[in-house]
C-alpha positions in Angstrom: 90.9 114.1 83.9 89.6 112.7 87.1 91.5 110.5 89.5 89.9 107.3 90.7 91.5 104.4 92.5 89.4 101.2 92.4 89.5 97.5 93.2 88.1 95.1 90.7 86.5 92.1 92.4 86.8 88.8 90.5 83.1 88.3 90.4 79.9 89.8 91.9 78.8 88.4 95.1 75.5 86.5 95.1 72.6 88.0 97.1 72.3 86.7 100.6 69.2 84.9 101.6 67.1 86.2 104.5 68.5 85.0 107.8 71.7 83.6 106.2 74.7 83.8 108.5 77.6 85.6 107.0 81.1 84.0 107.4 83.4 85.7 109.9 85.4 88.4 108.2 88.3 87.8 110.6 88.1 84.2 111.9 91.6 84.4 113.2 90.6 87.2 115.6 87.4 85.5 116.9 89.2 84.1 120.0 90.6 87.5 121.0 89.1 89.4 124.0 87.0 92.4 123.0 88.7 95.9 123.0 85.9 98.5 123.5 85.9 101.2 120.8 86.6 104.6 122.2 84.5 107.6 121.4 86.3 109.7 118.7 87.3 113.3 119.5 85.8 116.1 117.6 88.8 116.4 115.2 88.3 112.8 114.0 84.6 112.7 113.4 83.4 112.8 109.8 79.9 113.5 108.5 77.8 110.9 106.8 78.2 111.3 103.0 75.4 113.2 101.4 77.0 114.8 98.3 75.2 113.7 95.1 78.6 112.8 93.5 79.2 110.3 96.3 76.1 108.5 95.3 77.0 108.7 91.6 80.4 107.2 92.4 78.8 104.5 94.5 76.5 103.7 91.6 79.4 103.7 89.1 81.2 101.1 91.3 78.1 98.9 91.6 77.1 99.1 88.0 80.6 98.1 86.9 80.8 95.3 89.5 83.7 97.1 91.3 84.5 97.0 95.0 86.7 99.6 96.6 89.3 99.2 99.3 87.8 102.4 100.7 85.0 100.1 101.8 87.1 97.0 102.5 89.4 98.9 104.9 86.6 101.1 106.4 88.4 104.3 105.5 87.0 107.4 107.2 87.6 109.6 104.1 85.2 107.7 101.9 82.6 110.5 101.9 85.1 113.1 100.8 87.0 111.0 98.3 83.9 109.5 96.7 82.4 113.0 96.4 85.4 113.7 94.2 85.2 110.4 92.4 88.4 109.1 94.1 88.7 105.5 95.3 91.6 103.0 95.8 92.3 100.1 93.5 93.1 96.7 95.0 94.2 93.9 92.8 94.6 90.1 93.3 91.3 89.7 95.2 90.0 90.9 98.5 91.3 88.1 100.8 94.6 88.6 102.5 97.0 85.9 103.7 98.2 88.0 106.7 96.3 88.8 109.9 97.5 92.2 111.0 95.7 93.3 114.1 95.0 96.8 112.7 93.6 95.9 109.3 90.0 95.4 108.3 90.6 93.5 105.0 89.4 90.0 105.3 91.9 87.2 106.1 91.8 83.7 104.6 92.9 81.6 101.6 92.7 83.8 98.5 91.4 82.6 95.1 93.6 81.9 92.1 94.8 85.0 90.3 92.6 86.3 87.5 95.1 86.7 84.7 92.7 88.9 82.7 92.5 91.4 85.6 95.4 93.6 84.4 93.8 94.2 81.1 90.4 95.0 82.7 92.2 97.4 85.1 93.8 99.2 82.2 90.5 99.4 80.3 88.8 100.8 83.4 91.5 103.5 83.9 91.2 104.5 80.2 87.4 104.5 80.3 87.3 106.7 83.4 89.9 109.2 82.1 92.1 109.0 85.1 95.1 111.4 85.7 96.7 109.4 88.5 95.9 105.8 89.6 96.9 104.0 92.8 97.2 100.2 92.8 97.4 98.3 96.0 96.8 94.6 96.9 96.3 92.2 99.6 99.3 90.2 100.8 99.6 87.1 98.6 102.1 84.9 100.5 100.6 81.9 98.7 102.2 83.0 95.4 105.8 82.2 94.6 106.5 85.9 93.7 104.0 87.4 96.1 102.1 88.8 93.2 105.0 90.9 91.8 104.4 89.8 88.2 100.7 90.6 88.5 101.6 94.1 89.7 104.0 94.5 86.8 101.4 93.3 84.3 98.9 95.7 85.7 101.3 98.6 85.4 102.0 97.7 81.7 98.3 97.3 80.9 97.6 100.8 82.3 100.6 102.3 80.3 99.2 100.7 77.1 95.6 101.7 77.7 96.1 105.1 79.2 99.7 106.4 78.5 99.0 109.8 80.1 98.1 108.3 83.5 100.7 108.3 86.2 100.8 105.1 88.3 101.4 104.7 92.0 101.8 101.3 93.6 101.3 100.4 97.3 102.9 96.9 97.5 103.2 94.1 100.1 106.7 93.5 101.5 107.5 90.5 99.2 109.0 88.8 102.3 111.1 85.7 101.3 110.2 86.3 97.6 113.6 86.7 96.0 113.6 88.8 92.8 110.0 90.0 93.3 110.8 93.6 94.0 112.9 93.8 90.9 110.0 92.7 88.7 107.8 95.5 90.0 110.5 98.2 89.7 111.4 97.1 86.2 107.8 98.0 85.2 108.6 101.6 86.3 105.7 102.9 88.4 105.9 106.6 89.1 105.6 106.1 92.8 106.5 103.1 94.9 104.8 103.0 98.3 105.3 100.5 101.0 104.1 101.3 104.5 106.2 100.6 107.6 102.9 101.1 109.5 104.3 101.4 113.0 107.4 101.5 115.1 109.6 98.4 115.5 108.6 97.4 119.0 105.0 97.1 118.0 105.5 94.7 115.0 105.0 91.5 117.0 101.5 92.5 118.0 100.4 94.9 115.2 102.1 93.5 112.1 103.2 90.0 113.2 103.7 88.6 109.7 106.1 91.4 108.6 109.7 92.4 109.6 110.5 96.1 110.1 114.0 96.0 108.7 113.0 94.0 105.7 110.4 96.6 104.9 113.0 99.3 105.3 115.5 97.5 103.1 112.7 97.1 100.4 112.3 100.9 100.2 116.1 101.4 100.1 116.4 98.8 97.4 113.9 100.6 95.1 116.1 103.7 95.2 119.2 101.6 94.4 117.4 100.0 91.4 115.9 103.2 90.0 116.5 106.5 91.7 114.0 108.2 89.4 111.1 106.4 91.1 109.5 108.4 94.0 109.4 106.3 97.2 106.7 106.7 99.8 105.9 105.2 103.2 103.3 105.7 106.0 102.9 105.3 109.7 99.8 105.0 112.0 100.1 106.7 115.4 98.0 106.2 118.5 98.9 102.5 118.9 101.2 102.9 121.9 104.3 104.3 120.2 106.5 107.0 121.8 107.3 110.3 120.1 111.1 109.5 120.1 110.3 106.2 118.3 108.4 108.0 115.6 111.3 110.3 115.1 113.7 107.4 114.8 111.5 105.8 112.1 111.6 109.1 110.2 115.4 108.9 110.4 115.4 105.3 109.2 113.2 106.3 106.2 115.5 109.2 105.3 118.5 106.8 105.5 116.6 104.8 102.8 116.0 108.0 100.9 112.2 107.8 101.2 110.7 110.9 99.5 107.2 111.1 100.9 106.0 110.4 104.4 102.3 110.0 105.5 101.2 109.9 109.2 97.7 109.3 110.3 95.7 108.3 113.3 95.0 104.6 113.8 91.2 104.0 114.1 90.0 100.6 115.4 87.8 98.8 112.9 86.1 96.4 115.4 86.3 95.2 119.0 88.5 92.3 117.8 91.2 94.6 116.4 94.0 96.3 118.3 92.8 99.0 120.7 93.5 102.7 120.2 96.0 103.7 122.8 95.2 107.4 122.4 94.0 109.9 120.0 97.0 112.1 118.8 96.1 115.8 118.7 96.2 118.0 115.6 99.0 120.0 117.2 101.1 116.9 117.6 100.5 116.0 113.9 101.7 119.5 112.9 104.8 119.0 115.1 105.5 115.6 113.3 105.1 117.3 109.9 107.4 120.1 110.8 110.1 117.8 112.1 109.7 115.5 109.1 110.2 118.4 106.7 113.3 119.4 108.6 114.7 115.9 108.1 114.5 116.3 104.4 111.4 114.5 103.1 110.3 116.0 99.8 106.6 115.9 100.9 104.9 115.2 104.2 101.2 114.6 105.0 100.5 114.3 108.7 97.0 114.8 109.9 94.5 112.7 112.0 92.7 111.6 108.8 95.7 111.1 106.5 95.8 107.7 104.7 98.3 106.3 102.2 96.4 107.3 99.1 94.5 110.3 100.4 94.8 113.1 97.9 97.3 111.0 95.9 96.9 112.9 92.6 97.5 116.3 94.2 100.4 115.0 96.2 102.1 113.5 93.1 102.0 116.9 91.5 103.6 118.4 94.6 106.3 115.7 94.7 107.3 116.5 91.1 107.5 120.2 91.9 109.5 119.5 95.1 112.0 117.4 93.1 112.4 120.1 90.4 113.1 122.7 93.1 115.6 120.3 94.8 117.4 119.6 91.5 117.5 123.3 90.7 119.1 124.1 94.0 121.6 121.2 93.6 120.6 119.6 96.9 119.6 116.0 97.5 117.7 117.1 100.7 119.4 114.3 102.7 
């Protein structure tokens, strides 16, 4: 079976008239001074997609009125992933209530939830014959539960329509949404991912709507509620963090028993987004990966182009194998 991760948009967008002015994608960033975009080093550059399967995947998305977070977030891996019919599913619309300075997803007031969306997601997963599916979402601070019940309904719909498909969720932080996390965990995703994104000192400027220790406690709480669920979290580097701070975040994650760590290079989506402080070298990524493995993570992906759901199907298989080896050895890897 293939692995595809898709976002279902609530409705197709009407064609734009000639000369029509598009609304600002990030109106909250319009007042910010421009941060010139640096030229990428050779190890970051990716080729324009030309593979015929890329175009088949693109046509599949368009014909089924699907929109991918690969496009919404301007992911550099879109050529590779779409050439393998991989994409990333984003539920609850395409407008986020947060205004993180690193993120390219549009900010604003989201539309009401489409309560038929979970069923349609399940049907799409079954129709496409997926082995592993990743479900993410925008932040929905406007909802009493942050969208937790919608996540749970989507997981259940996938289980019903495609019982052989493993499910990975990449959730918001459910900040000030008491009981929301428990609703998602009760639906028993195979992998629970929540990204810390950066080191604590950068939260006020990079992730101002979030709280580092709340996100850390969220991951810890998943393990308390259901130790069988794999937990996963990710970091961006190149934003001004120090090496020792990254190592401390690794230790914090291990204290929360996080199984899988991803580390990738931050890339600036536009001149209004946070500037790249530096491009971290491949050798530094290899060093981070080596140290993370030594700290006890079951799996580590640390490369310049690593993203949260990059190679998610292959990584899930590796996670299961790593846990089986750990159980066989009688070690928790802590």
